[in-house]
N, C-alpha and C positions, 0 to 999 in steps of 0.2 A: 487102123488108119499109118501112114507110112510117114516117113518123120518131114516131110515136107507139110505135113498138110496140120501135124501136133505146131510144128514152127506158125503157121500163119495163127493158130488160135490161142497159141501165146502174146502173138504180136495185137492179135485182139483185146487180150483181154488185157493187158497193160496200156494199150489205149482206150478202155473203157475205167478204170481207176485211174489216170493221168484225166478223163473229161470229168472224174468223179471231185478228184479231190482241188479240179480250177471250181466246180457249182458250188463245191463247200466255202470257195472263198471268195465266188462273187455273193454268194449265201451274206460271209458276215462283211465284206464291203457296203453289202445295198442295205446289212440295221447299222452300220455305223451311218452310213447315211442318212436315213431314217431319224437317227440317234440326233445326227447334228440338226437334221432341219427342226426336230421338236425342241431341242435345245437353242431353236436362232427364234422358233417360236416363241417362248417362252422368254427369251431375253428382249424379244420384239415388245410383248406383251408388258414386262414390265418395264422397257424403254419407256413406252408410254406413258403406262401408269404414274411413272416418277415424273413425266415430263408432265403430266398433269398437273400434277402434287407437287410440282417445283412453281410451277404458271401460278396457282393456288396462293403459293406461298410468297411468291412475292407479288400475286397481287396483297397481301394483307400488308408484306411489311409496306410495300405503298403508303398506305391505309393509316397502320402505325406510324408511317416517319409526317406523315399528313399533320397527325395530333400532336407529335411530338413540336412541331417546326408549331403549328397553332400552339401548345402551351411550353414553347421556349420564347415565341412574340412576349403569348400574357406575361411570365416574367419577368421580360424585358421593360412591358408597361411597369408592373410591380415597382419594380428594382427603381425605376425611374421615381416613380409615387415616393420610394422611402426615402431615396437622394434625398429627395425635395422636405422628408420629413424633417432627415439627420439635419440639413442646413439647418433646420430650428432649431434641431436640440442642441446642438452644438453651439450657439447661436445662447441656449438659454445654461447650458453646460459652463458657457465662459461668463457667464455673469455672476452663474453658483462658485466659482474656483475664485473671482473676485473674491466673492462672499467669507469664503472658506480660507484666503488670505486675511482678509482682516479680521478674523474668528482666532485664528492662526498667530495674529500677530498681538490678539488681545489676551493668549492662555500664555503665549511664553514670557508677558510682562505680569500677567498672575502666578506665574512659578516664579519668574526672577523676581517678585516682591517681598518674598525674605530669606534671606540667605543664612537666617537658623539654623544649625544643624544638633543633632545630638548632643547633650553634653557628652565628652568623652576625657576622662583622664591622660594624660599623656606623662611621657617624661624621657630630656633627652639621653641616654646613654654613651654617648662618646661615637656613634654609627655614623659611619660618611655613606654616601652613594653620587655617581656619576648622572649627570643629566639635570643640572639643577633646573634648570629655565623648561624643562618637561612637562605637561602637566597632566598629568594621571592619578588614577585611581587603583590600590590592588584589590585582589579578590580574593577568598582566601578557599581553596577547592576544599570539599567532604566529599566522599565518592563512596557510596555504599556499595558493598559485592558481595553479591548470595556467595552463600561456598558451598557448591555439590559435596556428598558423604564421599567417603576416604578421599578425602583429599586435606593440603594442606599448603602454608603461604608463610616463607622464612623468608626475612626480611637482611641482607648482609652489611656490612657498615660498610665495604668496596662495594663499588656497582663492577670491576673487575671480577671481584670471586663470582660475583650472580651472573656473569655473561658466562663465567668459566662452564658456572655449573650446568649453564642450561646449553653449553657447546656438548657436552657430555653426553646432555639427554635421561639416560640409563645407563640406574643408577642402582646396585645393590648392597643392601642395608640389612644388617646383622644383626638382628634380634634375638638375643638370647640363644636356644640350638639349632633356629632357623635362620633363613635368608628371603628377602623380601627383597622386586625389583619393580622399583618408581620411577614414573619418567617425571623430567623436569621441564616445563613450559614457562612460555614468558606473561606477564600479566596485560593485556593490553586494554585500554579504554577510550572509547569516544565520550571527545569532552569541545569545550566551547573554544572556538580561540580567539574571536571579534562577537563581540554581541553590541547591538544600539537598540536604546529603547525611548520609547514615550512616555514622559511622566507628564502626570499636571497635577493639582493641590489637589487633596480630598473636600471637600466643604462641610461631610459633618464627622471630619475624624483629627486627632491632633495625636502627636507623636511626645511621651512624657518622658524624660531624661531625667537622671540626676536624682534617682532617688536611692532610700538609705536601704543600704547593706546588710545591716543587721535585723530586719526586720522581714516579719514572714511573708509568704507571697499574699496569702489570702489579705492580708492584716490590712498593705499595702493597695493591695486590690480595692478594698469597703472603700479604705481614706480616700482616695481618688476620687471613687463613686460619690462619696458623701462632700467632699469640697465640691467637685465641677457640675453638683447636679443643682447647685444653689444661686439664685438668679445675682446674691450681691456680689458672689466671686467670678461674676462678670459667667457663669454656668449654664445649662437646663440641660432636659429631662435628656440620662445616661440610657443609651440603647443599649449598648455593651461595651465588655472590656477585657483586654486582653497582655500577658504579660509576654512579651517575645524575650527568651529565657534567652538565646545565643549574642543579645547585646542588652541586657537588664533594662530593658525600658518598656515602657506600658501604652500601649492603642487603645485610645476611648472614643467610643462611638455614639456621639446626640441623636435622636430623632429627627429634631430642625438640624437645617442646614449655615444658618445663620448666627451660632454660636462659638464656629472653629476657629473663622479666622481670628476675632476680636483677642481669642486668648492668647492664637500663636503669636501673634502683636507686641502681646507684651509679654511675652517670653517667661520671668522670670514669677513666680507666684509660690507664695506660703502656704503651706501644708499643714496643718495638724495631726502628730503624730503623736499623739503626747506631748509635745513639743514643737516649736514650729521648725517646720524645712522648707531651705528652698529648693525647689525641683523647677527645669526648664523645663515650658511647652515649645513646639517648632513641629510644622506644618503635614501632615502625612504625604505621601506622595503616591498614585495611584502608575503603577507602571506596566507599562505592556511592551516584549521585546517586538521590535520590527523589523529589526533584521541579524541573524544571527549565522555562523559559521562552525562548523564540525569537523574535528583532526583526529587524529589517532594519534592516541599517549601513549607509550611505553613507559612500565615500572624499570627501571636501570639499575635498584638495589631489589627488590623481590622478586621471588620466584614461586611457580605455583607448582608444586609435585603434588602428582593423579595416581591414581591406581593402589593406593593401600590398604589390606585387608585390614579384618577389625580382627584380628589374634592376640590382642591385649588388654588394658584399660589403658585408655583415651589419656591420663598422664605420664604411665608410662612410655607408650607408643610414644611421644614428644618429647619427651626427653632423651630419647632412644635417633630418634631425626636432629635434634638438634645436636649432641655430642657428637653425629655422624659427618653431618655439614661442616664441625668448627676444624675437622681436622682436614691440616694443607695435603696428607697423605691422601686423599677421597676428592681432593680437588674444592674444599673447603676453607672458609675464613672464620673470622672474628664474626657470628651472628650478633642481630639488636633487637630480633624479637622472634618469633614463632607462633603459629596459629593452625593445629590440628584440628580438622571436621569429621567423627568417628563415619561411617556405612551408614546411612538411616534415617542420617539428623540435618539438619539446617542449620547455618550460620549467616549473618551477615560482620562481614571483614568491613571495617569504616579508615579510610585512606584519607591523608591528612597530607598536605602542602608537604615537598622532600626540599626543604631552603638552608642554604648553607651555612655551615658551623660557623659561631661569629671567630675573628683572627680574634 
């Protein structure tokens, strides 16, 4: 073959390859179109399905809404009926309130029937106080504080010393050949700052005061039981008797509720304790707290020491702690008292009112 024929053959081959390439491209494009058609058909089916589901959902919502509206109408009718009933109840409550007001007035009169109070011996020691026209009474707090193991409570004479110890926080204490680190923390309590009580005279109890201090408790209780169980003394059957150790008075409870008032009206009674002894009988008041406000109180002179290990006997460790915190070089000062509770033990510390010193 000559060169011209070869050139034509190459041209034909190139054309064939070109058309093959175009053919492949057309096939690929057709596939894309078919896939697109299939996808569109699927989308159309899904849309139709969703449309039908949405239509059914709308119908259900309409039915539910109709039912809700019907129920709300029924509720409105019920509320109207309830409102009518409440109007009737309001009238009844107003009438009951009126009766309660009358009863309250009667109870106040009952409470104020006797102004007698338990016999307490008092003496004037020359102290005075401002606010002579104010009407008030004092309550002495007694707070029981549970101490954890490995802690100590130390009270200083001056609150500034306690504050200095708290500010330093961590303290290195030398105990013989070793040194321990203890942490100083403030003591805080939740205490009532305002209390209101509702009281009423108990019809079955009396409070007996001005009792002989030299007599044993059991003998005092027995003699009071015998005296006030006799009808000739104005008494009746005694159900119980209790000694109130904080006030030195006795509460006597009768079976009947018509005994106590007559005894408290008389007030002074002579009881045989081997010899006649005049005691005082006053009404016993049942009290219920009606309102109370709580506040946070901080001990200004007492510090809690924590993190104390059990490395020596209790007394020696307590003495070492007291010596350490009395030294001004350690930020301490004159101590008033200390209590150490070893690890694994529990102790109840009693806090009393921190009254100012008499001038």
